N, C-alpha and C positions, 0 to 999 in steps of 0.2 A: 478447703486446704489450700493454703497459699504457697507457692513454690518461689518465694523471695530469695534473691541471691544473697548470700551472706557475703560480707566484705572481709571477715576474718579467716585465715588460712590455718589449717590445723597444722600441727607440727608432723604428724603422721603423713598427712598429704603431701607436704613439701618433701619429706624424705622420700616417699614413694615415687614422686615425680623426678626427684635428683636422681634415684637408681635408674629410673626409666631412661632418663637423658644419658646418663654415664653409659648404659648398655648400648644405647643407640650410637653413641660417638665411638663406642669399641668397634661396632659393627661396621661404621662408616671407615674408621682407620684400617680396618682389616680386609676392606673389600678388595682392593688392589692386588694384594699377596695371597688371596684365598684362592683355592682351586675352581675350576669351572664347575664342577660337582662336588658339592660339600657332602660328606658322610654325616649322617646322621644316627645310624644305628650301628652298635658294636656289639659283637656276640662273644659269648663265654664257651663256644665250643659246639654250640647246638644249632649252626646254619640250617641243617636240612629240615628243621621245624619252623622256621621264619619265613614266611611268604609275603612281607611287607616290603615297603620303599626303603630302601638302605641308603641313597643318595637323593639331594634335592639341588636344583640349580643354585647357584651362588647368591643371587639376590634373595631367594626365598630362604635358604639355609642360614644366612647371616642375620635375617630381620625377622623370621617367623616368631621366635620365643619373645622378642620385644613386642611384637603385635600382640600375641597372647596375653602378656603381662599388661598391656595397656588396655586390652578387653576386659580383663580380670579387675583391674584398677576402677574402671568406668562402671562396670556392673555392681561391684561392691560398694562403690561410693553412691550409686543411686538406689541400693536396696533399701536403705533407711528412709528414703522419701515415699516409698510404696505404703500405703494404708496406715500412715502415722507410725511407722515402725520406730522412728526416730525417738518419739517420747519414751517407748518401752526400752529402748537401748541406751538411755540417758544415765542410767546407775553405772553400767559397764561401757561406756562408750571408749573409755581408754583401752579396754580389752579388744573392743572390735576394730578400733584404729589398728592396734598392734597385729590383729589377724590380717588386716588389709596389707600392711607393710610385710609382713612375712610371706603373703602369698605372690605379691610382687617380687620379692627378693629371691624367693624359689625360682619362679619362671625366668628371671633374670640370671641367676646362677646357672640354670641348666643352658641357657643361651650362651653365656660366657664360656661354659664347658665345651659346647660346640665348636665355638670360634678357636678358642686355645687348642683345642685337639686337631683342628684343620689347618691352621695358621702356622702353628709353631713346629 
């Protein structure tokens, strides 16, 4: 199996990278006005049952979701290269590309929600 680099960029890849860059730009723009500790957990009144982290340092809180989205994108893009999975995906490649964009968009939407709720 050859891992030749393709020169053609898929529309789904371009959209996912655009979403990632836009989310990164929002995090960079909001960095100065964000508090030192960014809240990442909100409760519906059951605080006594939650024992996890409620806040993160500013740098981690503003960019963790973007990092998770980027890793998700990289893993889902590399998956068809494993064991010739790409040939089996060929008939439904448009559906797989849509899944990749939706996964990245979901991660970035959660990150944008964290930024908006902490800065605004």
